[in-house]
C-alpha positions in Angstrom: 2.1 32.7 -90.1 5.6 33.6 -89.1 7.2 36.7 -90.4 10.3 36.5 -92.6 12.3 38.7 -94.9 11.8 39.2 -98.6 15.3 38.0 -99.3 14.5 34.7 -97.6 11.5 34.2 -100.0 13.6 35.0 -103.0 16.4 32.6 -101.9 13.9 29.8 -101.1 12.4 30.1 -104.6 15.7 30.6 -106.4 14.6 34.0 -107.6 17.5 36.2 -106.3 18.9 36.4 -109.8 15.6 37.4 -111.4 14.3 40.1 -109.1 16.4 43.0 -108.0 15.3 44.9 -104.9 17.0 47.8 -103.2 16.0 47.2 -99.6 15.1 44.0 -97.7 11.8 44.1 -95.8 9.8 42.1 -93.4 7.0 40.1 -95.1 3.7 40.1 -93.1 1.5 38.1 -95.5 1.5 36.5 -98.9 -1.4 36.9 -101.3 -2.3 35.4 -104.7 -5.1 38.0 -105.2 -4.3 41.6 -105.8 -7.7 42.6 -104.4 -6.6 41.4 -100.9 -2.9 42.4 -101.3 -1.6 45.3 -99.1 1.7 47.0 -98.7 4.1 44.7 -96.9 2.6 41.6 -98.4 4.3 39.5 -101.1 2.1 39.0 -104.2 2.5 35.5 -105.7 1.6 35.3 -109.4 0.1 31.9 -110.1 -1.1 30.7 -113.5 -4.3 28.8 -113.1 -6.9 27.3 -115.5 -9.0 30.6 -115.5 -6.6 33.4 -114.6 -2.9 34.1 -114.9 -1.5 36.0 -111.9 1.2 37.5 -114.2 -1.5 39.6 -115.8 -2.0 41.3 -112.5 1.6 42.1 -111.6 1.1 45.7 -112.7 -1.8 46.0 -110.2 0.4 44.9 -107.3 3.2 47.1 -108.4 0.9 50.1 -108.7 -0.2 49.5 -105.1 3.4 49.8 -103.9 
């Protein structure tokens, strides 16, 4: 996967007005599972039939 900046992800998903961030950073990977998420990744919260990723946002935030 090509690397890109967080601001590019936010612009592509029309989220710049929702999420404020102090410093742009290079995104290495994307993850929908906080168990595999690591610093530098972007966590994508997806609501599915069995789990709601929004319930795990605090886990990703606690990891940094």
